[in-house]
MIDOSE-1310 file (N, C-alpha, C; in nm, 2 decimals, decimal comma, always signed):
residues 32
mtpl	-14,63/+10,51/+5,94/-14,58/+10,40/+5,86/-14,65/+10,40/+5,73; -14,57/+10,39/+5,63/-14,63/+10,38/+5,49/-14,67/+10,24/+5,46; -14,76/+10,23/+5,36/-14,79/+10,09/+5,31/-14,67/+10,01/+5,27; -14,57/+10,07/+5,21/-14,45/+10,00/+5,17/-14,38/+9,94/+5,30
hles	-14,37/+10,02/+5,40/-14,30/+9,97/+5,52/-14,38/+9,86/+5,58; -14,51/+9,87/+5,59/-14,60/+9,76/+5,64/-14,58/+9,64/+5,56; -14,58/+9,65/+5,43/-14,57/+9,53/+5,35/-14,43/+9,46/+5,37; -14,33/+9,55/+5,38/-14,19/+9,49/+5,40/-14,18/+9,42/+5,54
ilfl	-14,24/+9,47/+5,64/-14,24/+9,41/+5,77/-14,31/+9,28/+5,77; -14,43/+9,28/+5,71/-14,51/+9,16/+5,70/-14,44/+9,05/+5,62; -14,38/+9,09/+5,51/-14,30/+9,00/+5,43/-14,19/+8,93/+5,51; -14,12/+9,01/+5,59/-14,01/+8,96/+5,67/-14,06/+8,87/+5,78
kvnr	-14,17/+8,90/+5,84/-14,23/+8,81/+5,94/-14,27/+8,68/+5,88; -14,33/+8,68/+5,77/-14,38/+8,56/+5,70/-14,26/+8,47/+5,66; -14,16/+8,53/+5,61/-14,04/+8,46/+5,55/-13,92/+8,46/+5,65; -13,95/+8,45/+5,77/-13,84/+8,46/+5,88/-13,73/+8,36/+5,85
syws	-13,76/+8,25/+5,80/-13,66/+8,14/+5,78/-13,56/+8,18/+5,67; -13,58/+8,28/+5,59/-13,49/+8,32/+5,49/-13,39/+8,43/+5,52; -13,40/+8,49/+5,64/-13,32/+8,60/+5,68/-13,28/+8,59/+5,83; -13,18/+8,67/+5,87/-13,14/+8,68/+6,01/-13,11/+8,82/+6,04
aatv	-13,08/+8,85/+6,16/-13,04/+8,99/+6,20/-12,91/+9,03/+6,12; -12,82/+8,94/+6,10/-12,70/+8,97/+6,02/-12,73/+9,01/+5,88; -12,83/+8,94/+5,82/-12,87/+8,97/+5,68/-12,93/+9,11/+5,67; -13,01/+9,15/+5,77/-13,07/+9,28/+5,77/-12,96/+9,39/+5,79
rkvv	-12,86/+9,36/+5,88/-12,75/+9,45/+5,90/-12,67/+9,47/+5,78; -12,65/+9,37/+5,70/-12,57/+9,38/+5,57/-12,65/+9,47/+5,47; -12,78/+9,45/+5,46/-12,86/+9,52/+5,37/-12,87/+9,67/+5,41; -12,88/+9,70/+5,54/-12,89/+9,83/+5,59/-12,76/+9,91/+5,56
rgtq	-12,65/+9,84/+5,58/-12,51/+9,90/+5,56/-12,48/+9,90/+5,42; -12,54/+9,82/+5,33/-12,51/+9,82/+5,19/-12,39/+9,74/+5,16; -12,35/+9,64/+5,24/-12,23/+9,56/+5,22/-12,28/+9,43/+5,16; -12,18/+9,36/+5,11/-12,21/+9,23/+5,05/-12,20/+9,12/+5,15
């Protein structure tokens, strides 16, 4: 795991109220 991945995961954990599984799915797929 790179430092960037670790930072991203920690950011998502801390800011859990701002995103959902559906949001992550949209980002991964590159859809709006």
